[in-house]
N, C-alpha and C positions, 0 to 999 in steps of 0.2 A: 503623296505626292504635292511638292513644294514647286509654287512657281518664281524663279529666279531670273532678276533683272541681273544680266552679266555683261561689261562690257569696259570702255576704258573711255578715255577723254572724248572720244569723234564715234565711237560707234556703240549703240548698244541694243541689245534683243531680250525678249523674252523667253524662257526654254522652263521646259517641266520635269523636273527631275525627283527620285525617289529618295525621301531622308538618311536613307544609310549611304548614300554616295557622297564620296569626299569630296572636298572644293577644288582640291587639285585635280579630279577627274572631270568635274564640270568643265573648268577652266581649259584643261588640254582637249576635252573633246569638243570646244567651241573655240578652238584658234585663240585664246586670248595670253598673248605674253605675258606672264607674272612675275619678270625677271628685273623688266623695266622700269618700276614705279612701285607705289605704296598700295599693298593691297587692304582694300576695306570691306567689310561684311556691316551694313544696314549703318553707315558712317563712322563704325569703329574699325581703327585700323589692326591688322591682324600681326601677332607674334609670330615667333620663328615654332614651327610645327603645328600651327593652328591649319594649314592648307591640306595636312592630312586625317584631318579629323573632320568627321561627318556633319551634314546640317544637323542631323536629330543630337550631337554631342555639343552643338552650339547652340541649341534649346530654340533651332529654328521650325516651326511645324505648318506654317501655312504660307509665305511668301519673306522674299528678302532683295535685298540689292549686293550684288558681289562684283565690286567694281576696281579697276586696276587704274590710278589717278598718276598720270606724269606731271610734274611741274616745272616747267621750263627753266632753266639757269638764270635768265632775264626776268622771270617774274617778281612781281612785285610783294 
């Protein structure tokens, strides 16, 4: 089981998931909109197709951060 800190700019929470769960499934199960910003896994931007890979396929075995970061148009 993996402890995933999941969220966005304003909300974060920890959930426990199986390592064979896809990133997309965890996002959808927790109501995180992954279409409005850049998805990051442990600080690295995700590439197309990465959401349909499991945590095990990404090499995650214990804990991680899965965050959607939205940058405002007027941000410096």
